[in-house]
N, C-alpha and C positions, 0 to 999 in steps of 0.2 A: 493403856492399852480399853479400844471396850470390843466387845464379846457382839457378834451381827446377831439377832435371834429370830430366829422363821419359822418358830412353830410353836404353838402348844408346849410340846412336851421339850424343848429346850426352857421354855417360859420355865414350865414348874420346876424344871431343875435347878435352874437358876435359885430362885425364888426357896428353895429347902434348904439351901444353905443358912448355915448359924449366926453365921455373919452379915452385918447390912449389904444388901444390893445396889447401887445408882443405877437406876434406865432411865436415859434420852429417849424421848419419842420424837422424831424428828421426818420433814418431807425434805427429801432432796431436792423439790424444784422449788423451794420455799428461801428465798436467800433470809431475811432472820434468822432463819430454820438454820442455816449453813456456818452464821456469824456465831452461834451461840453451839455450838459443835465445835466450834474452837476452844469456845471458853472451856465446857466439857473434857476436850481434851487437853485444857494445860494444868484445870483440875485434880484428872489424875494420875498424874506426872507428880502433883505434889502431895498427892495423900495418900496413909496409907496402903501397905502392897495389902493388904487383907481385903483390904474394898471390893467388890466386884463391881464393876462396868461391864453395864451393857449397853443397847441401843436400838430400837426398834423404829423400822420405817412405818410412818405408820398410813403410808398410800399404795403401801403390797403386801400390808398384816395388818389390814384394820379391827381383825380378829382378836388380834392381840395389846391391842391398844384401846382401852374399856374405859369409858368419862374420858376418853384422849379426842377433842374434835379440831383443836388446829393445834402445827406447832412452832414453837418449841417448848414441850410443855419436862419437865426434872423431876424422880418422881425418888423417893430414897425406901427400901422395903426392910423390914427388920422383923424376923418370923411373918412372912405372907401378908403381914399391915403396913401399908404405905403410913411413914411417921413424918414424911416432909414431901414438899409437890411443891412447884416451881412453876406458874404458869407465864412463857416469853419472857424479855428479855427489857432490857435499854440499852442497848445499840452502843456498848461503851465496854471494851474489853475489864477493866482492873475494874472497877465496877460492881460489872455481872457476876467478875470473880469474887470482889469481895463478898458481894450479898448471898452468893452462893457458900461458898465457904464460913461465913458466920450462921447463915442461918441450917444451913446444916449439923457444924456446929456447936450451935443452941439446941436442938433436937436432941443431939445425940449427950451431951450433959443432963438434960429435965430428966434421961431416961439410966442416965450412968455408964458409957459405951465407951468408950479408951478407943477413937480412932483419930489418927492426925487426919483434918484433911483442910 
């Protein structure tokens, strides 16, 4: 389950977490973004429950989507720093899920974080 962030205060509160935070930047009027949201939803079901999943609507809240010009984008933050970013997707559910899981897992291993992804 993802938490919808709609204010700078909510974003700051999410990023102040000591655990990694996964944020999906989406556009509800974009079919590719809607597809990717389903992939992220599945990722959140399989991931460690200590991971916080959030989402930001880039059309309604562009001020919270710094550097994101086009959805979908997924970023993983740790200690307020972006440690992983994926822009776009392949439009293949299993492939997109695999790429996200492997990419995030690889970054976690490099900085010695132990979370199921």
